[in-house]
Residue frames relative to the residue before (quaternion, step in Angstrom):
aa qw qx qy qz dx dy dz
X 1.0000 0.0000 0.0000 0.0000 0.00 0.00 0.00
X 0.1189 -0.7627 0.6330 0.0595 3.53 -1.13 0.76
X 0.0728 -0.7854 0.6146 0.0132 3.57 -0.89 1.00
X 0.0498 -0.8055 0.5899 -0.0280 3.54 -0.76 1.11
X 0.1010 -0.7573 0.6430 0.0526 3.55 -1.04 0.90
X 0.0321 -0.7801 0.6248 -0.0009 3.57 -0.89 0.97
X 0.0514 -0.7923 0.6077 -0.0199 3.54 -0.86 1.06
X 0.1547 0.7670 -0.6126 0.1114 3.57 -1.04 0.82
X 0.2959 -0.7236 0.5896 0.2032 3.55 -1.30 0.28
X 0.2738 -0.7555 0.5800 0.1334 3.53 -0.66 1.19
X 0.5603 -0.5360 0.4671 0.4250 3.56 -1.24 0.11
X 0.6299 -0.5388 0.3950 0.3962 3.57 -1.18 0.52
X 0.6536 0.5354 -0.3066 0.4384 3.59 1.03 -0.82
X 0.7323 0.4327 -0.2279 0.4738 3.59 1.07 -0.69
X 0.4589 0.7424 -0.4202 0.2484 3.59 1.18 -0.44
X 0.6846 0.4801 -0.2983 0.4603 3.63 0.82 -0.91
X 0.6438 0.5031 -0.3237 0.4771 3.58 0.97 -0.80
X 0.6189 0.5431 -0.3367 0.4568 3.58 1.03 -0.77
X 0.6382 0.5207 -0.3211 0.4674 3.58 0.98 -0.85
X 0.6447 0.5141 -0.3220 0.4652 3.60 0.96 -0.83
X 0.6598 0.5043 -0.3091 0.4635 3.58 0.94 -0.87
X 0.6337 0.5184 -0.3216 0.4757 3.59 1.02 -0.78
X 0.6439 0.5218 -0.3238 0.4563 3.60 0.94 -0.85
X 0.6221 0.5349 -0.3411 0.4588 3.61 1.04 -0.70
X 0.6350 0.5124 -0.3213 0.4806 3.58 1.00 -0.83
X 0.6769 0.4967 -0.2981 0.4542 3.58 0.83 -0.97
X 0.6038 0.5578 -0.3392 0.4575 3.57 1.07 -0.75
X 0.6785 0.4864 -0.2816 0.4730 3.56 0.90 -0.97
X 0.6488 0.5057 -0.3196 0.4703 3.60 0.98 -0.78
X 0.6375 0.5191 -0.3322 0.4624 3.59 0.99 -0.76
X 0.6367 0.5211 -0.3247 0.4666 3.59 1.03 -0.76
X 0.6498 0.5098 -0.3165 0.4665 3.59 1.02 -0.75
X 0.1330 -0.8420 0.5081 0.1233 3.57 1.17 -0.69
X 0.2683 0.7617 -0.5332 0.2520 3.57 0.89 0.98
X 0.3400 -0.7627 0.5203 0.1789 3.57 -0.48 1.22
X 0.6352 0.5643 -0.3172 0.4211 3.59 1.23 -0.45
X 0.6928 0.3752 -0.2581 0.5591 3.58 1.34 0.02
X 0.0111 0.7622 -0.6461 0.0385 3.56 -0.83 1.06
X 0.0774 0.8212 -0.5480 0.1392 3.57 -0.16 1.34
X 0.0055 0.8022 -0.5932 0.0672 3.56 -0.79 1.10
X 0.0762 -0.7728 0.6270 0.0619 3.54 -1.20 0.59
X 0.0721 -0.7700 0.6337 0.0191 3.54 -1.03 0.91
X 0.2358 -0.7253 0.6219 0.1778 3.53 -1.28 0.43
X 0.4662 -0.6908 0.4879 0.2597 3.56 -1.01 0.87
X 0.7362 -0.4430 0.2996 0.4146 3.55 -1.34 0.23
X 0.6188 0.5548 -0.3561 0.4272 3.62 1.13 -0.50
X 0.4603 -0.7239 0.4101 0.3096 3.60 1.30 -0.18
X 0.7756 0.3310 -0.1863 0.5041 3.58 1.22 0.00
X 0.6133 0.4875 -0.3627 0.5046 3.60 1.27 -0.05
X 0.1299 -0.8172 0.5615 0.0059 3.54 -0.61 1.24
X 0.1117 -0.7629 0.6346 0.0531 3.52 -1.13 0.78
X 0.1050 -0.7783 0.6188 0.0195 3.54 -0.69 1.17
X 0.0130 -0.7634 0.6453 0.0252 3.57 -1.01 0.81
X 0.0429 -0.8000 0.5977 -0.0307 3.52 -0.86 1.05
X 0.1378 -0.7563 0.6378 0.0469 3.51 -0.95 1.03
X 0.0363 -0.7966 0.6030 -0.0215 3.57 -0.69 1.11
X 0.4531 -0.6827 0.4983 0.2835 3.56 -0.90 0.89
X 0.7948 0.0299 0.0122 0.6060 3.59 1.06 -0.84
X 0.6499 -0.4920 0.3966 0.4222 3.57 -1.29 0.16
X 0.5971 0.5650 -0.3571 0.4435 3.59 1.13 -0.63
X 0.6273 0.5321 -0.3350 0.4595 3.58 1.08 -0.69
X 0.6098 0.5376 -0.3432 0.4705 3.58 1.07 -0.69
X 0.6340 0.5434 -0.3199 0.4478 3.57 1.02 -0.81
X 0.5837 0.5733 -0.3695 0.4407 3.60 1.09 -0.67
X 0.6542 0.4991 -0.3063 0.4788 3.58 0.96 -0.86
X 0.6919 0.5008 -0.2835 0.4360 3.57 0.79 -1.02
X 0.6865 0.4922 -0.2772 0.4579 3.59 1.12 -0.65
X 0.5005 0.6529 -0.4357 0.3652 3.61 1.20 -0.22
X 0.4817 -0.6679 0.4766 0.3077 3.63 -0.79 0.91
X 0.6444 0.5212 -0.3351 0.4482 3.62 0.99 -0.74
X 0.6444 0.5007 -0.3276 0.4762 3.61 1.06 -0.68
X 0.6392 0.5143 -0.3261 0.4697 3.58 0.99 -0.79
X 0.6327 0.5208 -0.3196 0.4757 3.58 1.04 -0.81
X 0.6260 0.5425 -0.3225 0.4581 3.58 0.96 -0.93
X 0.6910 0.4827 -0.2834 0.4575 3.60 0.81 -1.00
X 0.6618 0.5125 -0.3085 0.4519 3.59 0.91 -0.91
X 0.6768 0.4955 -0.2891 0.4613 3.57 0.91 -0.94
X 0.6356 0.5269 -0.3302 0.4576 3.58 0.98 -0.83
X 0.6640 0.5027 -0.3044 0.4623 3.57 0.86 -0.93
X 0.6831 0.4953 -0.2820 0.4565 3.58 0.93 -0.94
X 0.6262 0.5714 -0.3379 0.4088 3.60 1.15 -0.55
X 0.3646 -0.7501 0.4796 0.2727 3.60 1.23 -0.34
X 0.0878 -0.8413 0.5318 0.0421 3.60 0.56 1.14
X 0.5655 -0.5889 0.4573 0.3526 3.57 -1.17 0.63
X 0.7573 0.0781 -0.0388 0.6472 3.57 1.06 -0.83
X 0.3847 -0.7531 0.4774 0.2385 3.61 -0.53 1.12
X 0.6589 -0.5214 0.3632 0.4026 3.58 -1.20 0.45
X 0.1038 -0.7563 0.6449 0.0360 3.51 -1.07 0.93
X 0.1907 -0.7996 0.5646 0.0743 3.55 -0.71 1.12
X 0.0389 -0.7701 0.6367 0.0069 3.54 -1.07 0.86
X 0.3011 -0.7100 0.6034 0.2029 3.55 -1.11 0.73
X 0.1624 -0.8033 0.5711 0.0470 3.56 -0.88 1.01
X 0.2635 -0.7225 0.6116 0.1858 3.55 -1.33 0.33
X 0.4260 -0.7193 0.4957 0.2354 3.55 -0.86 0.99
X 0.2335 -0.7539 0.6018 0.1226 3.55 -0.94 0.97
X 0.7698 -0.2078 0.1667 0.5800 3.58 0.97 -0.85
X 0.1244 -0.7844 0.6043 0.0631 3.55 -1.27 0.37
X 0.4739 -0.6737 0.4888 0.2875 3.58 -1.08 0.68
X 0.7600 0.2449 -0.1443 0.5844 3.57 1.31 -0.28
X 0.5116 -0.5750 0.5269 0.3606 3.51 -1.30 0.40
X 0.3714 -0.7888 0.4463 0.2017 3.55 -0.21 1.31
X 0.8096 0.2600 -0.1218 0.5120 3.61 0.91 -0.84
X 0.2572 -0.8306 0.4710 0.1487 3.57 1.24 0.51
């Protein structure tokens, strides 16, 4: 299992567009219905700091996300927007979960 957390702060002007781009990615992931990918995004109270957490059963599952055109578009647009705080990636280790993540 691989768990990735990415945190960044978009500009206030770009925040809504970022949310739309994220929703497009989530839409595509829902259509794929891959139980081996659990990907979530939250926005903080400031409305512009985003936290993405992704749980992948295998490295190949991570590649499925990276290969999605909507995910590539999301990344390109975010980079071009000039975030206030650039994305920072952290690898995490699972201690416990209230649900079986990969059923």
